[in-house]
SERO-4910 file (N, C-alpha, C, O; in steps of 0.05 Angstrom, whole numbers):
BEGIN
 pado doro    nc1    nc2    nc3   cac1   cac2   cac3    cc1    cc2    cc3    oc1    oc2    oc3
  Met    A   -111    402   -395   -141    397   -389   -158    411   -410   -152    435   -413
  Pro    A   -180    400   -427   -199    416   -448   -211    426   -422   -212    412   -402
  Pro    A   -222    454   -425   -237    471   -415   -271    454   -406   -283    451   -385
  Thr    A   -276    445   -434   -298    433   -429   -298    405   -406   -319    399   -393
  Leu    A   -274    389   -403   -269    372   -390   -278    383   -355   -296    375   -340
  Ser    A   -261    398   -352   -255    417   -326   -281    422   -327   -294    410   -310
  Ser    A   -295    439   -345   -328    448   -336   -341    437   -322   -351    444   -301
  Ala    A   -341    406   -338   -361    383   -330   -356    374   -308   -372    376   -290
  Ile    A   -331    361   -303   -318    358   -276   -336    370   -254   -352    358   -239
  Arg    A   -331    399   -254   -333    413   -237   -373    423   -229   -385    434   -210
  Arg    A   -379    415   -247   -410    421   -253   -421    392   -242   -445    389   -237
  Asn    A   -409    381   -241   -421    350   -239   -417    343   -213   -434    328   -203
  Leu    A   -394    353   -195   -387    343   -173   -403    365   -149   -409    359   -126
  Leu    A   -406    383   -158   -430    400   -143   -445    396   -144   -457    400   -122
  Arg    A   -461    386   -163   -486    383   -178   -492    353   -156   -514    349   -146
  Trp    A   -469    337   -153   -468    311   -133   -464    324   -104   -481    317    -88
  Tyr    A   -447    341    -94   -444    348    -66   -472    363    -60   -481    359    -38
  Lys    A   -487    380    -78   -510    392    -66   -532    384    -52   -545    398    -37
  Ile    A   -540    347    -64   -551    329    -56   -541    305    -38   -556    290    -25
  Asn    A   -512    302    -38   -492    283    -26   -476    288     -2   -464    271     10
  Gln    A   -478    316      6   -457    329     22   -463    318     52   -487    315     59
  Arg    A   -443    311     71   -447    305     96   -454    331    110   -448    354    103
  Asp    A   -474    320    136   -479    345    154   -461    344    172   -457    322    183
  Leu    A   -446    366    179   -420    360    194   -422    393    208   -428    413    195
  Pro    A   -415    390    239   -424    425    254   -398    437    243   -396    459    255
  Trp    A   -375    434    225   -365    462    223   -378    468    193   -376    490    182
  Arg    A   -390    444    183   -401    456    153   -425    478    160   -438    491    143
  Arg    A   -427    479    184   -459    502    187   -451    530    197   -465    543    212
  Thr    A   -431    536    190   -414    557    188   -392    574    171   -375    558    162
  Arg    A   -388    594    165   -362    601    146   -348    619    169   -339    640    159
  Asp    A   -344    618    190   -323    624    204   -299    612    207   -296    590    218
  Pro    A   -276    629    194   -255    620    187   -238    611    216   -214    608    210
  Tyr    A   -244    607    241   -231    598    260   -247    574    263   -239    561    282
  Ala    A   -264    565    252   -277    539    261   -272    528    239   -278    504    240
  Val    A   -264    536    216   -257    517    191   -231    514    196   -222    493    187
  Trp    A   -211    534    210   -189    528    214   -184    494    234   -170    475    228
  Ile    A   -203    498    261   -205    480    277   -201    459    263   -181    444    261
  Ser    A   -226    457    250   -238    430    246   -222    416    225   -221    392    227
  Glu    A   -204    430    197   -187    415    187   -157    417    190   -140    409    175
  Thr    A   -152    432    216   -128    418    239   -137    394    244   -123    376    235
  Met    A   -167    383    260   -166    360    271   -169    341    247   -160    318    247
  Leu    A   -178    348    232   -194    331    209   -156    313    185   -157    299    165
  Gln    A   -129    323    202   -117    312    191   -111    289    206   -111    289    231
  Gln    A   -103    263    187    -98    244    198   -125    223    220   -125    204    236
  Thr    A   -141    236    211   -161    230    237   -189    229    218   -194    242    198
  Gln    A   -206    209    230   -224    206    216   -259    224    224   -266    227    247
  Val    A   -273    231    203   -292    248    215   -312    245    244   -315    264    260
  Asn    A   -323    218    247   -332    217    259   -314    213    286   -321    222    308
  Thr    A   -298    203    284   -266    220    314   -266    244    321   -254    252    341
  Val    A   -281    260    304   -266    288    309   -290    299    314   -287    314    333
  Ile    A   -313    299    306   -337    314    312   -337    305    351   -358    318    353
  Pro    A   -334    300    365   -346    302    392   -322    319    403   -325    339    418
  Tyr    A   -288    307    393   -274    340    397   -277    361    380   -261    378    388
  Tyr    A   -291    369    358   -293    394    355   -308    412    364   -307    437    366
  Glu    A   -331    382    376   -363    412    386   -339    414    416   -338    438    421
  Lys    A   -323    401    433   -316    407    463   -306    426    454   -315    449    458
  Phe    A   -283    422    439   -260    454    426   -273    471    430   -270    487    449
  Met    A   -291    472    411   -301    497    404   -326    517    425   -336    539    423
  Gly    A   -328    498    442   -340    510    467   -330    511    483   -341    523    501
  Arg    A   -312    502    486   -285    519    517   -274    538    505   -273    560    516
  Phe    A   -261    534    472   -250    557    456   -263    572    434   -249    575    414
  Pro    A   -285    583    435   -297    592    416   -285    615    396   -291    616    373
  Arg    A   -265    635    409   -254    655    390   -221    646    388   -207    632    401
  Val    A   -219    658    371   -180    656    372   -158    662    400   -141    650    412
  Asp    A   -173    693    402   -159    703    430   -157    689    451   -138    687    467
  Glu    A   -184    674    451   -186    649    473   -168    625    472   -161    616    494
  Leu    A   -163    617    456   -143    596    454   -118    606    459   -102    596    475
  Ala    A   -112    633    440    -81    651    445    -73    647    482    -50    644    490
  Arg    A    -90    649    496    -91    662    525    -84    630    539    -67    626    557
  Ala    A   -105    605    521   -109    583    543    -76    571    552    -56    571    538
  Pro    A    -79    565    571    -45    552    583    -57    518    566    -79    507    565
  Leu    A    -27    510    554    -27    494    538    -37    464    552    -51    447    540
  Ser    A    -30    463    571    -51    445    586    -62    435    588    -62    411    591
  Lys    A    -85    457    586   -113    463    584   -120    451    550   -136    432    548
  Val    A   -106    461    527   -113    457    501   -105    428    506   -125    413    508
  Leu    A    -82    416    508    -71    386    510   -101    366    525   -112    348    514
  Arg    A   -107    378    551   -137    356    559   -157    358    540   -171    338    536
  Leu    A   -160    376    529   -180    377    510   -183    361    483   -205    355    474
  Trp    A   -162    357    473   -140    344    454   -140    309    457   -144    294    438
  Ser    A   -136    301    484   -137    279    500   -146    255    484   -170    256    480
  Gly    A   -135    237    475   -142    216    455   -146    224    435   -163    209    424
  Leu    A   -137    246    416   -148    252    389   -123    241    374   -125    234    351
  Gly    A    -92    240    394    -71    233    380    -61    257    360    -75    274    350
  Tyr    A    -30    254    355    -20    270    335    -19    305    347    -24    326    335
  Tyr    A    -11    301    373    -13    320    393      4    346    391      2    367    405
  Arg    A     21    341    373     31    366    353      8    387    343      9    412    346
  Arg    A     -4    378    336    -33    393    315    -38    409    341    -33    433    338
  Ala    A    -47    402    367    -62    416    387    -31    444    393    -28    468    393
  Glu    A    -19    428    396      9    462    399     18    475    376     34    493    378
  Asn    A     10    468    357     17    486    340    -11    508    337    -10    532    330
  Leu    A    -28    498    343    -64    511    346    -55    529    361    -52    552    352
  Arg    A    -52    524    381    -41    548    400    -23    576    391    -26    600    388
  Lys    A     -6    558    389     20    579    381     12    595    360     14    619    365
  Ala    A     -1    584    326    -20    599    317    -40    622    314    -44    640    298
  Ala    A    -52    610    339    -67    633    356    -56    656    373    -69    677    377
  Gln    A    -35    651    382    -17    677    391     -7    683    373    -10    708    373
  Gln    A     10    675    348     16    697    322     -8    713    313     -7    738    311
  Ile    A    -36    696    306    -54    714    296    -61    734    316    -53    756    310
  Val    A    -74    731    337    -59    756    356    -47    774    360    -56    796    363
  Arg    A    -25    768    360      4    791    363     11    796    329     28    813    326
  Leu    A      1    784    302     10    796    286     -9    808    269     -6    825    253
  His    A    -26    797    275    -63    795    255    -82    808    273   -106    805    268
  Ala    A    -72    827    297    -95    836    309   -125    815    312   -149    821    312
  Gly    A   -110    787    313   -135    769    328   -155    766    300   -176    753    303
  Glu    A   -149    777    273   -163    768    246   -141    740    242   -119    738    252
  Ile    A   -156    720    222   -147    703    210   -141    716    183   -158    729    171
  Pro    A   -118    713    174   -106    729    151   -116    712    123   -115    688    123
  Arg    A   -124    726    105   -140    719     80   -116    718     63   -122    713     40
  Asp    A    -92    722     67    -68    719     43    -50    693     51    -41    686     73
  Phe    A    -50    681     30    -47    651     30    -12    653     39     -2    631     42
  Ala    A      4    675     43     37    667     42     32    677     76     46    666     93
  Gln    A     15    695     84      8    705    120     -4    671    131      0    660    153
  Leu    A    -12    665    118    -25    639    130     -6    619    128    -14    602    144
  Arg    A     13    612    119     29    588    115     52    595    134     67    580    147
  Ala    A     51    617    134     75    630    154     69    633    192     83    641    210
  Leu    A     41    622    193     30    610    220     44    583    220     54    570    202
  Ala    A     41    575    251     47    544    256     33    530    252      9    534    258
  Gly    A     40    509    240     22    476    234      7    483    209     -5    463    202
  Ile    A      1    505    191    -10    513    169      8    503    145     29    514    138
  Gly    A     -5    480    135      6    478    108     -9    485     80    -28    500     77
  Asp    A      4    469     60    -17    479     32    -48    483     37    -64    502     37
  Tyr    A    -46    452     44    -76    441     46    -90    459     69   -112    469     64
  Thr    A    -83    461     84   -100    474    107   -100    505     96   -123    515     95
  Ala    A    -83    519     90    -84    545     78   -103    541     49   -111    563     40
  Gly    A   -109    525     37   -124    522     10   -151    525     22   -170    540     17
  Ala    A   -145    500     43   -178    504     53   -191    519     69   -216    519     70
  Leu    A   -173    535     84   -191    559     91   -195    588     74   -208    608     78
  Leu    A   -178    580     56   -182    605     37   -209    604     22   -227    621     18
  Ser    A   -208    568     11   -236    561     -9   -259    566     15   -271    587     14
  Ile    A   -263    552     30   -286    548     50   -295    575     60   -315    589     55
  Ala    A   -274    580     76   -285    609     96   -283    639     76   -292    659     87
  Phe    A   -274    641     51   -268    668     39   -275    661     19   -289    677      8
  Gly    A   -270    636      3   -288    647    -24   -261    641    -39   -267    646    -62
  Lys    A   -245    636    -39   -224    643    -52   -216    616    -73   -224    595    -63
  Ser    A   -206    613    -92   -199    597   -114   -172    591   -110   -153    599   -124
  Tyr    A   -171    567    -81   -139    555    -79   -154    525    -65   -171    520    -47
  Pro    A   -139    508    -84   -144    480    -82   -134    478    -57   -120    496    -48
  Ala    A   -141    454    -42   -141    440    -20   -135    409    -25   -156    396    -24
  Ile    A   -113    394    -30   -112    371    -36   -104    346    -18    -84    332    -16
  Asp    A   -122    345     -8   -114    327     23   -120    297      5   -128    297    -18
  Gly    A   -115    276     17   -112    248      8   -134    236    -16   -128    224    -36
  Asn    A   -160    244     -6   -182    237    -17   -177    253    -37   -176    238    -56
  Ala    A   -171    287    -49   -175    298    -74   -160    283    -88   -168    273   -109
  Arg    A   -133    280    -76   -110    274   -104   -119    240   -111   -116    230   -133
  Arg    A   -127    230    -94   -139    204   -112   -160    199   -125   -163    180   -140
  Val    A   -185    224   -119   -201    228   -142   -193    235   -170   -196    222   -190
  Leu    A   -178    263   -164   -164    267   -195   -129    248   -209   -112    252   -226
  Ser    A   -135    230   -190   -111    222   -197   -126    195   -217   -113    185   -236
  Arg    A   -145    188   -211   -161    164   -223   -170    176   -249   -170    164   -270
  Val    A   -180    201   -245   -200    207   -266   -188    217   -285   -194    212   -309
  Leu    A   -169    236   -277   -155    245   -298   -125    231   -306   -108    238   -323
  Arg    A   -124    208   -288   -101    189   -306    -72    210   -295    -56    219   -311
  Ile    A    -72    215   -274    -42    241   -275    -25    216   -260    -31    195   -248
  Thr    A      0    227   -267     18    204   -248     48    223   -243     71    216   -246
  Asn    A     35    251   -235     60    261   -223     43    290   -209     20    297   -216
  Asp    A     55    300   -194     47    313   -176     42    346   -184     23    361   -179
  Arg    A     65    352   -196     59    380   -212     37    381   -230     29    404   -235
  Ala    A     25    356   -242      8    364   -252    -16    363   -241    -31    381   -250
  Leu    A    -29    346   -222    -46    348   -209    -53    372   -190    -75    379   -183
  Arg    A    -25    383   -182    -31    413   -173    -48    430   -192    -68    445   -190
  Ala    A    -30    418   -218    -49    445   -239    -78    443   -246    -95    460   -251
  Ala    A    -77    412   -245   -109    406   -244   -129    418   -226   -148    433   -232
  Ala    A   -120    406   -199   -133    422   -182   -133    448   -176   -151    458   -162
  Lys    A   -117    460   -183   -117    493   -187   -138    510   -209   -149    532   -208
  Glu    A   -139    486   -231   -152    492   -250   -187    491   -243   -203    509   -248
  Leu    A   -191    463   -229   -216    454   -224   -232    478   -201   -255    485   -199
  Val    A   -213    484   -189   -222    501   -165   -229    536   -178   -234    554   -162
  Ser    A   -227    541   -205   -224    568   -211   -250    573   -222   -255    593   -235
  Gly    A   -266    554   -218   -297    567   -220   -312    580   -195   -301    592   -176
  Ser    A   -333    576   -197   -354    581   -177   -357    558   -148   -362    533   -147
  Lys    A   -352    576   -129   -354    566   -107   -341    540    -94   -349    518    -86
  Pro    A   -321    551    -94   -291    540    -91   -294    524    -73   -288    500    -77
  Gly    A   -303    531    -51   -303    520    -21   -324    499    -26   -314    477    -20
  Asp    A   -344    497    -32   -350    470    -42   -346    457    -64   -360    437    -68
  Phe    A   -328    464    -80   -315    442    -96   -290    433    -80   -283    412    -90
  Asn    A   -278    438    -66   -254    427    -53   -268    410    -32   -256    390    -26
  Gln    A   -297    415    -15   -307    399     -7   -322    372    -17   -323    349     -8
  Ala    A   -331    384    -37   -339    364    -56   -325    342    -64   -337    321    -69
  Leu    A   -294    344    -66   -275    318    -66   -266    308    -53   -255    286    -58
  Met    A   -268    321    -27   -262    307      2   -279    287     -2   -271    265     -9
  Asp    A   -306    292      1   -334    279     13   -333    258    -13   -343    236     -8
  Phe    A   -325    261    -39   -334    245    -60   -311    220    -57   -317    198    -67
  Gly    A   -287    224    -44   -261    208    -48   -264    188    -19   -252    166    -17
  Ala    A   -279    199      1   -285    192     27   -307    170     24   -308    151     39
  Thr    A   -331    175      0   -355    155      3   -363    141    -28   -377    121    -30
  Val    A   -350    155    -50   -350    138    -69   -323    135    -90   -322    117   -107
  Cys    A   -308    151    -86   -288    137    -96   -263    130    -83   -240    136    -92
  Thr    A   -268    117    -59   -252     97    -38   -234     90    -45   -233     84    -69
  Pro    A   -209     85    -28   -188     71    -41   -185     35    -49   -170     22    -63
  Lys    A   -207     30    -34   -219      0    -46   -250      0    -53   -268     15    -47
  Asn    A   -249    -13    -63   -276    -22    -76   -299     10    -81   -320     18    -72
  Gln    A   -286     17    -92   -290     42   -110   -329     31   -115   -338      8   -119
  Arg    A   -346     57   -114   -375     53   -121   -375     64   -151   -389     84   -155
  Cys    A   -359     52   -175   -367     70   -196   -391     63   -214   -391     68   -238
  Ala    A   -412     50   -199   -436     52   -211   -453     72   -204   -475     74   -215
  Asp    A   -443     90   -183   -461    109   -167   -433    137   -175   -432    157   -161
  Cys    A   -418    135   -193   -404    153   -195   -418    181   -208   -428    181   -231
  Ala    A   -416    199   -194   -424    222   -218   -406    232   -243   -415    245   -262
  Ile    A   -381    225   -241   -366    227   -266   -356    202   -271   -333    196   -271
  Asn    A   -371    189   -276   -357    162   -293   -360    159   -314   -343    144   -324
  Ser    A   -383    172   -335   -370    183   -355   -344    191   -373   -338    185   -396
  Leu    A   -329    211   -350   -312    235   -358   -277    217   -344   -254    224   -346
  Cys    A   -289    197   -334   -265    179   -318   -244    168   -327   -245    147   -338
  Ala    A   -222    179   -326   -199    163   -358   -192    140   -349   -182    124   -365
  Ser    A   -195    133   -323   -196     97   -314   -222     84   -317   -223     60   -310
  Arg    A   -244     95   -326   -262     71   -337   -261     65   -357   -280     52   -364
  Ser    A   -242     70   -375   -234     53   -395   -207     49   -404   -200     42   -426
  Arg    A   -190     55   -381   -164     50   -386   -162     39   -353   -151     53   -336
  Pro    A   -172     18   -347   -160     13   -321   -141      5   -304   -137      5   -280
  Asn    A   -121     -7   -340    -88     -9   -316    -72      5   -325    -48      0   -324
  Ala    A    -83     28   -337    -58     54   -338    -47     58   -314    -57     55   -291
  Pro    A    -26     66   -320     -9     74   -299    -25    110   -283    -39    127   -294
  Ser    A    -13    109   -256    -34    141   -249    -13    138   -225      4    120   -225
  Met    A    -18    160   -202     -5    161   -178     -6    153   -158      7    158   -137
  Leu    A    -27    135   -163    -42    120   -135    -22     92   -130    -31     78   -112
  Gly    A      1     84   -142     21     68   -138     45     76   -139     66     64   -144
  Ser    A     41     97   -133     81    116   -142     90    121   -116    113    132   -114
  Arg    A     72    114    -86     84    121    -66     86     91    -55     69     74    -55
  Arg    A    115     91    -44    128     69    -28    101     64    -10     83     81     -7
  Pro    A    102     46     -2     77     28     28    104     35     46    128     35     42
  Leu    A     84     43     70     97     56     91     97     23    107     78      8    112
  Lys    A    122     21    111    133      2    136    135      0    163    154      8    176
  Phe    A    109    -15    176    108    -15    204    124    -35    225    131    -58    223
  Lys    A    126    -15    246    139    -38    259    122    -49    284    109    -33    297
  Ser    A    122    -69    289    103    -87    312    113    -77    338    136    -85    339
  Val    A    108    -64    358    125    -66    382    101    -79    406     76    -78    403
  Val    A    113    -89    427    107    -95    450    111    -75    469    133    -69    477
  Trp    A     85    -60    479     88    -38    492     73    -42    530     51    -31    532
  Pro    A     81    -52    551     71    -61    570     69    -34    585     86    -17    585
  Leu    A     43    -33    599     38    -16    615     31    -26    645     25    -49    651
  Val    A     31     -2    667     19    -13    692      8      9    703     16     32    704
  Ile    A    -18     -2    714    -28     11    736    -26      7    759    -36    -12    771
  Val    A    -10     28    771     -1     21    806    -19     35    818    -24     57    809
  Arg    A    -30     25    838    -54     43    842    -45     34    881    -36     13    890
  Arg    A    -50     60    894    -33     57    932    -65     72    938    -75     88    922
  Ala    A    -78     64    964    -97     91    977   -112     96    957   -110    120    952
  Gly    A   -129     84    942   -140    104    917   -126    114    896   -143    124    882
  Lys    A   -104    118    886    -92    138    877    -76    121    858    -67     99    863
  Ile    A    -75    134    832    -62    119    806    -35    131    804    -32    155    805
  Leu    A    -12    113    802      9    130    787      9    136    766      3    119    749
  Leu    A     21    176    756     19    173    726     45    189    729     52    200    749
  Arg    A     61    189    700     82    210    699     72    223    678     54    216    663
  Arg    A     90    250    678     89    267    650    115    272    635    137    277    644
  Arg    A    109    270    607    137    269    595    139    298    597    126    316    605
  Asp    A    168    293    582    180    312    571    166    338    557    149    335    539
  Ala    A    176    367    565    167    387    545    171    388    508    162    403    492
  Arg    A    191    365    505    194    359    486    197    341    472    199    323    488
  Gly    A    199    331    450    191    300    436    159    296    431    140    311    434
  Val    A    161    271    423    140    247    421    120    258    447    130    261    469
  Leu    A     94    264    444     79    265    465     83    288    487     78    284    510
  Ala    A     92    311    476    112    319    505     89    339    520     72    353    510
  Gly    A     93    337    537     76    344    561     56    330    577     50    332    600
  Leu    A     48    314    557     29    294    555     32    271    589     54    261    593
  Trp    A     12    266    606      3    250    627      7    218    615     -4    210    594
  Glu    A     19    205    627     18    172    618     25    156    645     34    167    665
  Leu    A     19    126    641     21    104    662     52     95    645     58     93    622
  Pro    A     64     92    672     94     71    671     86     48    645     66     35    639
  Gly    A    114     51    634    113     25    614    136     40    595    144     63    597
  Glu    A    141     25    581    155     33    553    157      1    535    142    -18    539
  Glu    A    180      4    515    175    -20    491    196    -29    501    218    -18    505
  Leu    A    182    -64    505    197    -86    508    211    -93    493    201   -104    473
  Asn    A    244    -91    496    268    -96    481    272   -130    478    285   -137    497
  Gly    A    266   -150    464    280   -176    463    268   -186    482    244   -186    483
  Lys    A    285   -199    501    265   -222    512    263   -215    536    253   -231    553
  Gln    A    272   -187    543    269   -177    562    238   -182    589    216   -176    580
  Ala    A    239   -191    612    225   -197    626    201   -170    637    207   -152    653
  Ile    A    175   -174    626    161   -152    632    160   -142    666    152   -119    670
  Ala    A    170   -160    693    172   -161    715    197   -131    719    197   -113    736
  Ala    A    212   -135    700    242   -128    706    238   -106    690    254    -87    690
  Leu    A    216   -106    673    215    -74    655    202    -51    681    210    -29    688
  Phe    A    184    -65    690    171    -55    708    187    -40    738    187    -18    749
  Glu    A    196    -61    742    221    -48    770    240    -33    762    250    -24    783
  Arg    A    251    -25    746    266     -7    722    253     24    720    261     46    728
  Glu    A    235     16    709    212     41    710    201     54    739    197     78    741
  Leu    A    196     40    754    196     47    777    213     50    807    205     46    830
  Lys    A    235     57    801    251     57    811    252     68    847    269     63    864
  Gly    A    232     81    849    221     96    875    203     75    890    195     80    913
  Val    A    196     49    875    176     41    889    198     19    906    213      8    890
  Arg    A    204     13    928    220     -2    939    213    -31    946    225    -39    966
  Gln    A    204    -41    939    188    -70    940    192    -91    922    199    -88    899
  Ser    A    187   -117    935    198   -132    912    171   -131    890    148   -122    893
  Phe    A    182   -145    866    156   -141    844    146   -172    839    160   -186    824
  Arg    A    124   -180    851    122   -198    839     94   -193    815     76   -176    815
  Pro    A    100   -218    792     81   -213    780     54   -184    777     40   -182    797
  Pro    A     51   -174    764     34   -153    768     12   -173    760     17   -197    755
  Glu    A    -16   -162    758    -48   -176    756    -51   -168    722    -52   -144    717
  Lys    A    -52   -180    708    -65   -179    678    -93   -174    669   -107   -193    664
  Leu    A   -101   -148    668   -128   -136    662   -132   -144    630   -151   -157    624
  Gly    A   -113   -136    609   -125   -136    585   -102   -129    570    -79   -125    579
  Glu    A   -112   -126    543    -97   -110    519   -102    -97    507   -125   -100    498
  Ile    A    -86    -75    498   -105    -55    479    -80    -56    450    -58    -66    453
  Arg    A    -89    -47    425    -78    -40    411    -74    -14    400    -96     -4    405
  His    A    -60      5    388    -52     30    388    -24     22    359     -9      4    353
  Ala    A    -37     58    346     -8     63    327     -3     85    333    -21    100    340
  Ile    A     27     92    330     37    119    329     59    119    307     81    108    310
  Thr    A     52    131    285     65    140    253     71    108    248     51     93    248
  His    A     87    101    246     98     74    232    101     57    251    112     35    246
  Arg    A     93     60    277     95     28    294     58     23    304     40     39    309
  Arg    A     59     -3    303     31    -15    309     41    -26    337     58    -43    339
  Ile    A     30    -17    356     34    -29    377      9    -55    398    -16    -54    397
  Arg    A     23    -69    410      9    -87    417     11    -81    452     31    -89    463
  Ala    A    -13    -65    470      6    -60    499    -17    -72    522    -39    -63    530
  Pro    A     -3    -94    530     -9   -115    558    -15    -96    584      5    -85    594
  Val    A    -40    -91    595    -47    -74    611    -51    -98    639    -65   -118    642
  Tyr    A    -27    -84    661    -23    -97    685    -39    -70    706    -44    -47    702
  Leu    A    -43    -90    729    -47    -75    753    -33    -84    785    -35   -105    798
  Leu    A    -17    -59    789     -4    -71    815    -17    -55    836    -18    -31    840
  Asn    A    -25    -72    848    -32    -58    878    -11    -58    901      0    -79    906
  Leu    A     -5    -36    913     14    -21    932     -8    -21    964    -32    -16    965
  Ala    A      9    -29    985     -7    -37   1013     -8     -3   1017      8     15   1012
  Ala    A    -35     -4   1030    -33     32   1029    -17     48   1045    -18     72   1042
  Asn    A      5     30   1069     20     50   1074     50     38   1067     66     31   1083
  Ser    A     52     39   1043     80     31   1023     88     62   1024     74     82   1018
  Arg    A    113     60   1034    135     83   1029    145     80    997    157     63    985
  Val    A    131    109    990    147    112    955    159    131    948    148    153    947
  Asn    A    183    130    942    199    154    931    195    158    906    210    146    891
  Leu    A    177    174    896    173    170    862    203    172    844    223    182    855
  Pro    A    203    165    824    226    159    802    256    193    798    281    197    797
  Lys    A    223    210    797    234    231    796    215    261    785    195    259    771
  Pro    A    226    287    795    196    297    779    183    305    758    190    312    736
  Gly    A    159    301    769    142    303    741    116    275    742     97    272    727
  Trp    A    125    254    769    110    237    778     94    247    800    102    262    818
  Arg    A     66    237    795     42    238    814     25    223    821     15    208    804
  Trp    A     16    220    850    -10    205    847    -37    221    843    -40    243    853
  Ile    A    -57    207    825    -77    221    819    -95    201    824    -95    178    814
  Ala    A   -119    217    848   -149    205    843   -161    192    815   -165    208    796
  Pro    A   -165    171    813   -178    166    781   -209    194    779   -212    205    757
  Ala    A   -220    199    794   -239    222    784   -221    250    773   -233    264    757
  Lys    A   -203    256    779   -190    277    778   -170    263    749   -160    282    737
  Leu    A   -165    244    740   -157    238    712   -168    263    690   -153    275    675
  Gln    A   -191    266    692   -212    270    667   -193    299    661   -186    308    639
  Glu    A   -189    307    688   -171    336    684   -151    343    671   -147    366    661
  Leu    A   -135    324    670   -112    320    655   -106    306    625   -118    289    612
  Ala    A    -87    320    621    -81    317    583    -68    288    590    -51    284    606
  Thr    A    -77    276    577    -65    248    579    -66    239    548    -80    248    531
  Ser    A    -46    217    544    -36    206    527    -62    176    516    -74    161    531
  Ser    A    -62    176    488    -83    163    481    -78    133    497    -94    124    514
  Met    A    -53    120    486    -57     99    506    -70     93    532    -87     75    536
  Thr    A    -59    115    553    -67    116    581    -95    120    577   -106    114    599
  Val    A   -112    128    559   -140    131    557   -145    109    546   -166    103    557
  Lys    A   -140     92    534   -153     61    528   -145     40    553   -158     22    561
  Ala    A   -114     52    564   -117     31    586   -123     30    612   -118     13    629
  Leu    A   -138     61    614   -154     71    639   -179     58    635   -192     51    655
  Ala    A   -187     56    613   -210     41    604   -218     14    598   -239      8    588
  Ile    A   -202     -3    604   -198    -23    610   -203    -35    641   -217    -51    654
  Phe    A   -181    -17    645   -183     -7    688   -207     -5    700   -216    -17    719
  Ser    A   -217     17    684   -246     23    700   -268      5    688   -289      5    700
  Ser    A   -265    -14    662   -285    -37    666   -280    -59    684   -299    -70    695
  His    A   -253    -68    690   -243    -87    708   -249    -77    739   -249    -93    757
  Glu    A   -254    -53    743   -269    -41    772   -294    -45    773   -305    -54    793
  Lys    A   -307    -37    752   -340    -48    745   -347    -76    751   -365    -84    766
  Asn    A   -330    -88    740   -341   -118    741   -333   -133    773   -340   -156    779
  Leu    A   -318   -118    789   -316   -122    812   -338   -122    832   -338   -134    853
  Arg    A   -356   -106    821   -374    -85    847   -399   -112    840   -421   -113    853
***
């Protein structure tokens, strides 16, 4: 890339960012811990979703040593509903590594950051540039899209080289954030606002709209449609929840009984198998509504049912890890996103009966 081009792109984007940057709570500080928490939460999650979670998390764990000492259940509870829970587990594990290996100080070295749980090239680059002012690229999906379009780059090595060159000037943290904001608001995946583009005159795609780029080089994900019925079992004012195993998807989270429906399996039969300890005949539960959810490559349709048991019903819970919970205590548990959505339907149903 000619030096004059890189200088012009950097200058124009920084000028655009100074005027148009989004006012986000984690941008009001250069605390590396705050930057790390925000960048981790923003992985595969929209900004507007992250803001309330970030504020609650920082209010409860304002320092890395407090996060390191926290029980995993409390960390997961604050993360509940944000999804991709492995991020929360890795945050706590990395905090413990930082306290043990780095005297509670977040490293300023790329290799040391990459050695921490859950920190990849992007997060390390974002931390070093935003918190410490070091010239490291932070290539997220937005940055990749902008650079691929503007420079007509068709391979990853060339894109990384270009990002490294562009961030090597002044204000590397601002430049990386400018790329992120620009890709999120102007150079969007669809219906990009070329008329408002601060680097329109420098963009190779403007004069060669049909030239190849990296944008079409990745295979589209294949999504699987899944039906996953959930049942709210209520007895004597309490709801039955189970806790997932400590390993695997959604490890350690509390959830409503239910599972993926296979073939023509009847919902009543599915619930009867799930609730082996509930020894009574299974009439069809009342359907309260339906939620939509996504986990990685699965697109889930989850009908939500209510099964009321008599207060004097004798219930042998299927196995350890199951518990009757009063609705007022639900917010104290780390619950899966599907369970949060389903319980919102239940709460609305109860209000409508009053």
